[in-house]
N, C-alpha and C positions, 0 to 999 in steps of 0.2 A: 162802520161806514154805510151809508146809504146808497147803494149802487144804482138806484133809479135816478139819482142826481148826476151820475157820470154819463148816462145814456139819454138821448133824445127820447120823447114819448114814442116816436115811431120805432126807434131802435129797441126800446124796452118791449114793445108789443111783439116785435120780431123774436126777441130773445125768449119771450114767453112761449112763443110757438114752437121753439126747439124741443120742448118736452113732449107735446103730442105728436110731432113729426118723427122723433126718434123712437118713441114708444111704438108707433105704428109700423115703422120700418123694421124694427127688430121683432116686436112681439107678433106682428102680422106677416113676417116673412113666409110663414107657412100658409097664407091667405085665410087664416083663422085666428082671431083674437078671442081666446077662450075666457070663461068667466073668472077663473083663477087669476089670470093676467090683468083684467079689468079691476078686480077686487084689490089687487096689489097696488095699482096706480092710485085708486081711491084713497087707500090707506096712507100712501105717501102724501097725498094732497091734504089729508086731514092732519098730519104730523110733519110738516115740512122741517121743523126744528130737528128731526132725527136724521136729517141728511148732512153729512160732514163737509158743507161748502156754504159759505155765507151768501154768495151771489145765488146759488140754487135755492137756498132758503127763501131769500127775498122773492125770487121769481115764483117759486111754488106757492108761497103765501098770497100771491096776486093772480093765480090760476084758479079758474072755476073748472069743475069737472066736465061741464058742457063745452069747454074749449077743446076737448078731445073729439067732440063730434064734428068739428069743422075743419079737419085736416084733409087737404086734397088727396085724391087717390093716386094721382099722377106722381110716380116715383121720380122722374126727372125733375119735376117741379120742386118736390121736397128736397131732393139733393141740391138743387140750385139754391134753395133757401138756406140750407145748412152751410153752403159755402159762403153766402153773404154773412151769416151769423158768425162764422168763424173769423171773417175779415173784420167785422165790427169788434168782436172780442180781442183780437190781436191788435188793433189799432187803439183801443181804449184802456186795456189792462196790461199790466206787466206780464211777460211771457209765462212766468210760473202760475200766475192766477188764471190766465187763459187756458193753460193746459189742464190745470186741476179742475176747472169747470167742465171742459170737454170730457174728461175721464168720468167725472160724476155723472155727466149727461148719458154717456154710454152705459154706465153701471145701472142707471135707473130704467134704461130701455130693456135691459134683459129679463 
């Protein structure tokens, strides 16, 4: 299944932003994203097929590591974006697939 056909281009871009947002919210919770954390996300971006979620695979394949440099620092804005992303997922996917993606997203942020 090609998930980018289910979502509008705007929704797809927002879904792509979920990875950098969650990464910085979790990895940067201590106000410092260290080199080990950055290297881990670069490795995931190089091998998205290793992630056990087809939607995540397709999104990660479409993300450039530079996308991680464009995340707003405002936590409230990021949380608001994640709420919208969650609503999009819930409206377009079966509940099981939506929940599985969200769990994958959280696991990649750690």
